[in-house]
N, C-alpha and C positions, 0 to 999 in steps of 0.2 A: 539346589547344590551345583549343578552346572554354572548357572547366571551368575553365584556366589567366584567358583572356580573362571570364571570368565572375566568376570572384574576382578579379580587380584592378578591376571598376568596382563589384564589391557595397565594397574598400577605400576606393576613389575615393569612393562616395559617401558611407561611414562617414565620411571625412576632410572631405567638402564638410559634411555635415551638425557636425559639431564644430567647424569651425572659423567655420561659421554660428552655432554656438547661443554660443560665447564672445563673437563677435561683438556679438553680440545683448545678452549680458550686459552689457559693456564699454559699451554703448550707452546700456542701460538707467541702469545706476549712474552714468554722466555727469549720465544728464537728469535721474537723483533729486537729487543734489548741486546742481546749476545751480537746479533748484527750489525746493531749498531756498534759495539764495544770493538768488532772485530776492525771499523776504517774507525780510532779514535781520533785522526787529526780533524776532519772532513766532518763527523758527527761534531766536535768540540767548537768548532767556525759555526756551522748552523745555531748549535745551543748558543752561541756567543751574541748571535745577530739577534737572534728569537730575542735573548732575556737583552738587551740593550734598547728594542723595541718598547717589551713591557716593563723596564725599568724608566723610560721617560713618563709617562702618564702616572707610576708608582711612587716618583719624587716630587711630582709636580702637586701629589695629593699629598704626600706626607708633609711638603711646604705648607700646603691653604690650611693642614689640621693643626699646626705648628703656628702660622700666625693667625690663628683662631683662636689657639689657646694661650697665644701673649694679652689677643685684645679681650679675652675673659678675665686672666690675672690682673690685667690692670685695675685700680680702682675706675669703677663706673660712672663714680657720680660727678655730676659735668661740675665745673668750676670755671669762672670770671675772672680773668688779671683785667684788672682797671688799672694802667699805666696814666700815672698824674704828669700831667702839662711842668716842665721844667722850672717855669715861674710860680707854681704853689710847694711851698713850705710845707714845714711836718705839722705847725699849728693847723692850717687847714686841710693838712691830709686827715690827721686826727678827725677833726671837726666831723668832715664827710663820709669820715667813715663809721662816726659816732648815729649820722642821720642814719645809713645805709640800713645801721644793727634797728629801726625800728620798723624798716622797711617787709611787710607780711610775705613778699617771695622770696625772702632770704634767711636761711639757718644759720647762717654763718659768715663772721666777717674778720677780716684781719688786714691791719696795717702793717708795712711794711717802709720804714724812712729810706733816704738816699744812702746816709751812711751803711746800715745795716743791709742793704742789696747787692752794695759796692765789696763790701766784710762777705757775703755769703759766693758773689763772683765771684770774690779772689780764690776762695777755698774749692772750689772746684771748679776752675778752666785751666788754671798752674798759668796765668797772664800776671803775675802780679810784679815782676818785674815790669811791665809794659805799662801796667797802672800808674805806678812807682813814678813813670816821667810824663804823667798829663797832671795838667796844672788846673784840672777839677774835675769833680766827680761826672762824668757821665749818664750816669743812668737817673732814670727817675723814679718818683719814689711808686708802691705798687700797694695799691687794696686789692686783698683775693677774697671773694668772695662766695657761696656755695646756697644755689638755689635749691628750693625746696624739692622732695624728692615727686617724680611724677610727671612733670612737664615733657610735654611734648614738642619735638626736635622746632616747630614752628613757634609756638612760646618759647623757647629758649630764645631763638633770634630775637624775637621782639625785644624782649626783656636785655639782649645785649644791644640792640638797637640803642633803647629808652636810656642804661647807663651811661655808653658811648657820646651821650647826648649833652652831660652835665658837663656845665663849664669848666670845670677842674680835669674832667678826664679828655687824654689825647689819644687814645685810644683802650678799646676793650677786647680783649682776647677770648675764644669758649675753647678753653683746655681740655671739652670732648672732640672736638672736631677731626683728630688726627686718626681719633678711635673710629669714627664714624668713617673718613675715607677706609682707614684698613678693613673694615667690615666690607665696606663697596669691594674693595679690590680682592675681596677674599671670595666673593661672589662671582665676581669676572674671573678671577681664577679658577671656581667651582666650572663656567662655562666652558673655560678654555680647556681643562683637562678632561672633560667628557667630551669634547670635539678631538683632541690631541689622541685619545685612547681608541674612537674610532677610526680614526686616520690608520693608526699604527696597530691597530687590529687586524685590520684591511690586509695591510704591507707584512703581517705576520704569515696570515692566510694564503697570501700571495707565494710566501718565500717557501711553506711550507708542501704547499700544494706542486711546486715548480720540483721543490725536492722529491716525491713524491712521485710524482712524472719521470723523474731518472728516474727512480726507482723500479718504474715497471718498466721502462724500455730494457732498463738493464737485466731482466727477469722474463723478456719475453717470451723466449723457446720455452722454460719452465713454466710459463703461463697456459704454452699451448697445449703442454703435455697434458700438465692437471685437466683440462678442457678435454680432453682427446679420452682420456680414462672415466668422465663422468662428473669432474671437479663441476659445484653447483658457481656462480657469481659471489654469493657467499662467503663461499668456501675459500674462492681465488681472492676476494676483497680484503677478507680479515687481518691479513698479515700485515696490508698496509696501512690499515686504521688502524692495528697496534702501533704501527712505525712513527703513524703521526702523532697518535698521542702522548709515544715515549717524547717525542720532540719537543712538542708542546709544556708537558711536564719539566723535561728538564731544562727549556728556556724560562720556563716560571723561575725553577730556581736559580737558573743564575743573574734573573731578575731583582729575586731577593740578596743576593749576595752582592751585588753594586752598588743595591738601597741601602744595605746594613754598611759596606766599604766606606759607603760617599757619609753615613750620618757619623761614623767612628773619626772618620776625616775632619768634619766638622763643629762635632762637637765641642772640643777643646776652644778652639779659637770664640763660640758662641757663648759659650758658661763665661771666657775670660770677659769676654763685651758686657755680658748682661752681671758680671760680678763689679763693672765701673760705673755701674746705675743702681748699686746696691741691687738687685734682684738675682733669686736662686731661677731665675728661669733655665729650662736644659731642653733637647731636643727631643721628642719622642717619636720611636720607628713606627710600624707598621700594624706591630701586635700581631696575636696570632688570628683571630679572625682576618683581618685583611691579609694576613700571609697565604692562609690558606683559600682565601678568593683569588689572591692571586695564582696561585697553582694550579686553582682548578680551572680560572679564567684561560691559564695556557694549555693545559689539557685540552678543553673544550677547542679553540683555538687550532688545536694541532688536527682534532679530529677533523674539527668542519675543512679546515683545509685541503686532508689527505681522502676525505669525502665526493669533494669535488673532485679531486684530480682524478679518483680511481673511477666515478663516475664517466667522467670527460674523454678519458685515454682508454680504459679496460675493455671497455665493447666494444672499441676498434682491432682487437685482437685474439681473430678466431681462429681455428684450424682449417685449413685448406684440404 
């Protein structure tokens, strides 16, 4: 019976300790946030600096995912454009197209004569008046071929070389090259984003650490009194950690606003540009998961900066 009562008392003490711990954390979090609101100008400037630092890699990330979406939205089927020599007439061009249709590595062949090429260029370029002043048609005939699916990049390059060596062909251009270059740029941008994010994360930690250091110095006398009456280092450290957390979360919110406003400003021109190319492409934002990660990253960086500042400077303040 006594053991049961002792166990109940221990459980009660543990519950009381946990309740007191939670209550103190809630009170410290509220007081820390209220201290920031008591100095709105300096707090807003710190939040904005952190927000800009976090917004730069976030904006680069948004640009990369939109570039990748643009590449995926484009028809990924490789096409070869064979520009014929100027002295090749329509009859020879059609004969070459018929011969290419028998090629086992090609699934589609389309011939465009010089007159049709000029009419198409006139329709999409807007240079009709300039073209009317020319004595002759400057555009060559064109044969567009589509290779069989699944060819490797090396095989496509060999096919391009083989077709460009035909006597009627002036040059052969692989229409998928720009997409491959786009993917290469995306990979390069991903590494750049990681490097930039690491450098700016370090900058955020330093900014928050310096801000917390100044806060520690301004409350030196208060810290001495707390230690004199028996306050532990954890008790003294807690308000500054929450201050760093609020700085980081506020900076993440500012970064999200900066990215959202930038996308809103750019969405109109991008939509008009896509419309000129007959595309319905539109810019994508961060999304819910990325936004939460941005806020979480800001909070964690704030905690890291505050912890480093407290560990470095709080130990120097001791009652004499």
